[in-house]
Backbone bond lengths (Angstrom), bond angles and torsions (degrees), N, CA, C in turn:
res aa  C-N    CA-C-N  psi(-1)  N-CA   C-N-CA  omega(-1)  CA-C   N-CA-C  phi
1 M - - - 1.441 - - 1.534 110.28 -
2 G 1.314 117.79 -39.63 1.456 120.55 -179.50 1.515 113.01 -59.96
3 R 1.340 116.69 -40.40 1.469 120.08 179.54 1.517 111.77 -63.36
4 V 1.323 117.00 -37.73 1.464 121.67 179.11 1.525 109.98 -66.02
5 I 1.323 116.25 -42.23 1.464 120.34 179.59 1.532 110.24 -64.52
6 V 1.324 116.71 -45.85 1.467 120.29 178.71 1.525 110.40 -60.42
7 A 1.316 117.60 -44.99 1.465 121.01 -179.64 1.528 110.80 -60.89
8 A 1.327 117.32 -41.87 1.472 120.71 179.66 1.525 110.79 -65.44
9 L 1.319 117.36 -42.86 1.462 120.38 178.20 1.525 111.57 -64.39
10 R 1.326 117.84 -40.79 1.466 121.31 178.96 1.524 110.90 -65.04
11 R 1.338 117.53 -38.26 1.473 119.73 177.49 1.522 111.26 -60.50
12 Q 1.328 116.65 -28.05 1.464 121.10 179.00 1.532 111.87 -88.16
13 G 1.334 116.54 0.98 1.455 120.62 176.45 1.517 115.04 91.40
14 A 1.326 117.66 6.84 1.467 120.73 -179.29 1.525 110.89 -74.79
15 N 1.322 115.86 144.05 1.454 121.15 165.91 1.519 106.25 -83.33
16 V 1.315 117.62 139.46 1.458 121.81 -172.44 1.521 110.02 -127.18
17 V 1.327 115.68 137.75 1.464 121.77 172.49 1.521 107.30 -113.25
18 V 1.322 115.77 124.06 1.463 121.87 -179.40 1.516 108.46 -106.10
19 F 1.338 115.90 125.53 1.460 121.31 172.43 1.518 106.65 -95.34
20 D 1.312 116.44 130.14 1.461 120.94 176.07 1.519 107.48 -151.36
21 T 1.320 116.61 160.37 1.458 119.55 179.86 1.524 111.10 -67.22
22 V 1.327 116.51 -22.36 1.462 122.02 175.85 1.522 107.82 -129.78
23 A 1.321 116.82 125.62 1.468 119.68 178.25 1.519 108.20 -76.21
24 D 1.320 115.78 105.81 1.470 120.68 -175.91 1.519 110.43 -134.99
25 P 1.329 118.02 100.24 1.465 120.52 -179.24 1.524 114.26 -74.84
26 A 1.312 118.18 -6.41 1.468 120.94 -174.79 1.524 114.84 -55.50
27 P 1.338 120.30 -37.97 1.474 118.08 -176.89 1.525 114.40 -61.51
28 F 1.337 118.62 -22.62 1.461 120.07 -174.84 1.514 114.01 -116.84
29 G 1.324 118.23 -39.06 1.453 120.97 -178.40 1.514 112.31 58.43
30 D 1.320 117.22 38.00 1.458 122.13 -172.44 1.526 109.97 -122.21
31 D 1.314 116.79 131.06 1.458 120.46 179.42 1.523 112.71 -67.26
32 G 1.330 118.71 -18.15 1.470 121.80 -179.40 1.504 113.44 -85.90
33 V 1.333 117.75 6.94 1.460 121.46 -179.35 1.523 109.02 -116.55
34 V 1.327 115.89 125.86 1.462 122.66 176.65 1.523 107.23 -107.82
35 Y 1.318 116.61 136.10 1.466 121.53 -179.69 1.512 109.71 -109.16
36 A 1.335 115.23 134.73 1.460 121.23 176.05 1.523 107.89 -125.85
37 A 1.324 116.49 115.68 1.465 119.86 177.27 1.521 107.44 -67.33
38 T 1.320 116.41 109.35 1.458 121.86 -171.97 1.518 110.30 -143.82
39 D 1.318 116.40 127.67 1.459 122.16 172.44 1.518 107.00 -88.32
40 V 1.331 117.86 104.83 1.457 120.81 -174.71 1.526 113.12 -68.57
41 A 1.324 117.84 -6.17 1.458 121.24 174.86 1.530 111.38 -83.02
42 S 1.335 117.28 -7.59 1.463 122.73 -177.92 1.525 110.14 -110.41
43 E 1.328 116.30 117.64 1.462 120.11 -179.09 1.530 111.58 -59.69
44 S 1.330 117.62 -41.28 1.468 119.61 -179.42 1.530 111.43 -68.49
45 A 1.334 117.39 -34.70 1.465 120.45 177.44 1.525 110.59 -67.66
46 V 1.325 117.19 -39.03 1.471 120.53 177.91 1.529 109.93 -65.70
47 A 1.330 117.16 -41.72 1.468 120.27 178.06 1.522 110.56 -60.04
48 A 1.334 116.87 -43.10 1.467 120.66 177.83 1.530 110.44 -65.58
49 G 1.325 117.44 -40.86 1.463 121.33 177.89 1.518 111.89 -62.22
50 L 1.327 116.63 -39.20 1.466 119.95 177.62 1.522 110.93 -63.86
51 Q 1.318 117.81 -38.68 1.459 120.20 176.70 1.526 110.93 -63.81
52 T 1.333 116.63 -39.14 1.469 120.96 175.06 1.517 109.89 -60.34
53 A 1.333 116.51 -44.89 1.466 121.44 -179.38 1.521 111.28 -62.00
54 I 1.315 116.82 -45.64 1.467 120.79 -178.51 1.527 110.68 -64.11
55 R 1.335 116.83 -41.61 1.467 119.62 177.43 1.530 110.96 -63.73
56 A 1.328 116.86 -35.81 1.469 120.75 -175.35 1.524 112.96 -78.12
57 V 1.324 117.54 -41.61 1.467 119.33 -171.99 1.526 113.96 -123.56
58 G 1.319 117.42 -3.77 1.465 119.23 -178.23 1.515 110.85 81.98
59 K 1.302 116.06 -137.28 1.464 121.88 -177.75 1.530 110.91 -61.58
60 I 1.326 115.87 136.18 1.462 121.26 177.02 1.524 108.33 -94.11
61 A 1.331 116.27 122.94 1.460 121.03 -177.42 1.528 112.72 -99.24
62 V 1.325 117.19 -30.74 1.464 121.10 -175.57 1.523 108.98 -140.84
63 L 1.328 116.42 138.06 1.465 121.93 171.98 1.523 108.37 -118.45
64 V 1.323 116.89 134.48 1.458 121.83 177.28 1.518 107.45 -126.02
65 N 1.327 116.87 125.90 1.450 121.14 176.17 1.516 108.22 -100.62
66 A 1.321 115.73 108.60 1.456 121.08 177.78 1.525 109.51 -122.92
67 A 1.341 115.94 29.59 1.465 120.58 -178.57 1.530 110.03 -69.52
68 D 1.308 114.77 146.07 1.462 118.95 174.83 1.514 108.03 -134.18
69 A 1.291 115.01 166.49 1.461 120.43 178.23 1.506 108.55 -136.76
70 I 1.304 115.18 141.10 1.465 121.49 176.32 1.522 106.62 -115.59
71 H 1.295 115.56 120.80 1.460 120.67 -179.94 1.514 108.70 -108.40
72 S 1.309 116.09 130.10 1.447 119.48 175.22 1.511 108.49 -117.19
73 E 1.297 114.86 148.27 1.465 119.12 -178.56 1.492 110.73 -111.57
């Protein structure tokens, strides 16, 4: 779902910052996408990721939460 959202935002010309546990630009190959390795379960990691986002794109206009979790037993 996250890739679809990023693709739709990029088609509209938005610069996008993706938070993921691993910074991997391979899924998009797009210069308008910035990756920040961020564990969204950690408040301090999210704060650091937001600073990365602000430095990369300036003012943040939209936030989308498309985080998922996979639990194995």
